[in-house]
N, C-alpha and C positions, 0 to 999 in steps of 0.2 A: 173629057173636057170639051166644052162647046167651042167649035171653030170660030175664029173671029172675035174672041173675047180678049181684048188687049190687056185687061187687068188681071186675067186669070193667073198669070205667073209673076205679077208685080212683086217686087221686093218690098218688105216692110222697112221702116227706118231703123237705123242703128245696127245694120249688118245682120238682121234676122233673116231666116230663109224665106223664100217666096210664100205668099199667102193669097188665097183667092179673093181679092178685093172686089171683084165683080159681084160675088155672092154676098159679101159683107155689106156692100152698098145697097143691094136689093133689100136686105133685112132692115137696115137703118131707115130707108125710105118708108118701108111698110110700118115700122114701129112709130115713126113720126106721125103717120096719118091715123093711127088707131084712136078711136073714140072710146074712152074709158068711162064716160058718164057725163051727161049734160046738166043734171040737176044742180042748181046754184048752191043748194044747201050742202052738197057733198064736194064743193069746189076745192076745199083745202085737202081733202082726202085724195082726190084725183091728182092734185098738184104734187102731193107726196109720192104717189104711185109713179107719176111721170118723172119726177126728180130722180128716182133710183133707176127706172127703166131706161132713161135716155142719158145715163151718165157715161156711156161709152163702153169700151171693151171690144174684143175681137169677135164677139158673138159666135163662139166656137160651136155651140150646140145647134143653133139654127143653120149655121153655115154647113155643118155636117149633113143635116137633113137635105138641104138644097144640093150639096155635092153628090149625094147618093142618087137623088132624082136625076140630076144632070148626067151622071155616069151611066144611067140606064136608058139614056136617049130621050128623056122628056125635058120640057121646059122647066127650069127650076121654079119659076114664079107660080106654077100650079100648086106648089106645096107651101106657099108663104103663110097661110093661116096657121097651119100646124107648126111650122118652123118658129113663127113668132110666139106661139103659145108656149113653146119650150123655153124661150127667153123670158117670158113672163114668170114662169115657174122658177127658173134659175134666179131671177131677180128677187122673187119672194123669199127664196131660201137665203139669199145674202142678207136681206133686211133682217130676217129673224136670227140668223147666225150672229149678226153684229150687236144684238140687243144686250143690255147689261146683265141679264140673267143667263146668257149663254157665253158668247166670246167677249162681250164688253169692249167692242172696238169703236174707235172714233173716226176712222179713216177708211174709205172704200172708193176705189177707182179715182183716187187723187183728190177727193173732197170729203167734207164731213158726212158721216153716215146719216141715214134717214132719221133715226131717233134723235140725233144731235140737233137736227134742223127743225123737226116737226114734233118732237116729243115721243116718248115711248108708246103712249097710247095710240097715237095716230100711226106710228110706224108698224105696230102690230096689225092694225086694221088695213094698212096699205099692203102688207104682205098677204093678208087674207084675201083682199080684193083682187090682187094680181093672180093668185091661185085660182079663184073662182072664174075670173075673166078669161083665163087660159082655156078652160074647158068650154066656156060659152063660145069663144072664138073658133075652136075646132068644130063644134057642133053647128054653129050658125053660118060659118064662112067657108069651111073646107068642102070642096066638091069631090065626092068619091062615092062609089057604090056603097050601099048601107052596110054590107058585111065588112068592107074594108075600113069604113069609118069606125065601126064598132071595134075592130081589131086595133086600130090606132088609139082610140080612147082607152081601151083595156091596157095596152102597152104602157101608156103614159101613167095611168092610175097605179099600175103595179110598180112602176119605177119611183113613184113619189110617196107611197104609203109606208107602213111598218116594214114591209118586205123590200123597201128601197130607201129613199132619201131620208125619210123621217126616222126609220129604224136605225140607220147609220148615225144620224145626228144624236139619237138617244144614247147609242154606244159611246159616242164621243163625250157627251156631257156627264154620263155616268161613270166614266173612266174605266170602261170595260175592255179596252184594247191593251192588254198587258203583254202579249207576245206577238210573234209574226203572224200566226194564223188569225188571231183576233184583229190585228191591224189590217190584214188583207180583207177580212170580211167587212170590217167597218167602212173601209174606203170603197169596196165594191158596192156597198149599199148607198153610202152618203154621196159619193161622186160618180162611181162607175155606172150605176143603173140609169141615171138620166142621160149620160153619154151614150149608153147602149140604146136607149129609147130613141134618141135623136137619129141614130143610124138606122135602126130597124124600121121606124115609121116611114122614112124615105123609101125604103124598099117595099113596104106594104102598100103605100099609096100608088106605087108604079107596078103593082101586080105580082110581087114576089109571093111564092108559096111558102109553106112551113120550112121546107128544106133550105131554100134560099135564105129565108130570114135567119135561120140558125147560122149560116155561114157569115152573114153580116154581123150577127151578134158576137161571133168569135173574134172578128176584127175589132169590134167596138170594145170588147172586154179588155183587150190588150191596150187599147187607146186610153181607156179609163184608168188603168193601172199606171200607164206612162204619165198621164196628166198628174196623178197624185204624187208619184215619186218626185217629179220635177217641182211640184208645188212645195213639197217638204224641203227640197234642196234650196229653192229660192227663198223660203222663209229663213233659212240659215245663212245664206250668202248674199241675199239681195239687199237693196237699199230702199227704204220706205218711199222715197220720192219717185224712184223708177217703178217700184211695184204698184204704187197707188194704194197701198194698205200698209199696216204696221208690220215692219219686218221684225223677226225674232220673237214673234208672239207665241209660237209653239214652245220654244225653249223657256220663255219666261213663265209660261203656265205649266211647265214640266209635262207636256204632252208626249205620248209615245208616237214617234214618227219614224220613217225609214232612215233618216239621218241619225236619230237618237239610238235606234236599234243596231244599225250596221256601220255607222260612220259615213262620212261624206264620200270617201272613195268608193266604197261598195255600193252606196246609194246611186252614184253616178253610173257604175257598171250595171246595176239592175235596170236603170232607165234605158241604157243602150240596148240591153237584151230585150226589154219589153218592146222597144221601138223596132228591133229586128224581127220579132215575132209578129208584130202588127203588119209590117210590110210583107212578111211571108203569107199572112192570112189574106192579104189583098189578091194574091195570085189565084185564089179560088173564086173570086168574084167576077161577074160578067162586066162587059163594057170597058170603057176607058177610065181607069181608077187613078189617073195621074193626079187629079186634084185631091183625092183622098190621101194619097201618099204625101202631097205637099203639106196637108194639115198635120199628118203624123210628124213630119220633119219639123214643122213649126212648133208643135207641142214639145218636142224634145229640146229644142234650142231656144225656146222663148225666154224672155228676160223679165216678164211681168205677167 
């Protein structure tokens, strides 16, 4: 953790554990400045893209990237283009998840979903645009040796395709998560792979070799599992107003979740165990991993 960062351990509101607000603010400022297109004929499309992108949230994926960079002794700002690209991709996935043909949700981050405001056609294109702009951002704006930049782009592409986020989403809409193994695979692809990419690219940009990257991936795999179990718990126990999205959606759609499979008590126990394994994995990583541990703590105890 960088010395002299007064917000590095600032507590979130509502009694949640500390969160690295200094990194979150870096991400927010960078996203605000992004130029997503100046052609007046695409103004409404860009407005829809920015509507979803700037809707708030903890920015966990880009913050993870910056936290890894910081833990390895570099200035976190050097990785902002790649970190921001991950948030563009995450936002694209949320826009498409919310579409009537997938989850059919009307609320996201406390306000109407993109398709409710701009129409389904524009929402689809807004998601597509954010996905494309993410890769342009990395390739145009990220400073790194060519081989490292190639490794970063490859990591992100693998995390977002059929072997990652899109494949996991297909398993979800096709109802292919019938048991624990299927559920674990679906969530590793749909949620976990992008979280893994967020951690690994931070290491790659700061000179990690293959062995080091594997150690970061082990930590991130537990973090992704933890995130999803907590997400399932919050869907069952949370309040729509606090969550910023429709609570109880999984149950109403009869989806297989950790709560549905194991019950609320065991789901909470599994979250605690995943958190413990994530913290144990941090012991094998170089540098000061305090902020990474804070993020793991936040994910375990988050309320939205």
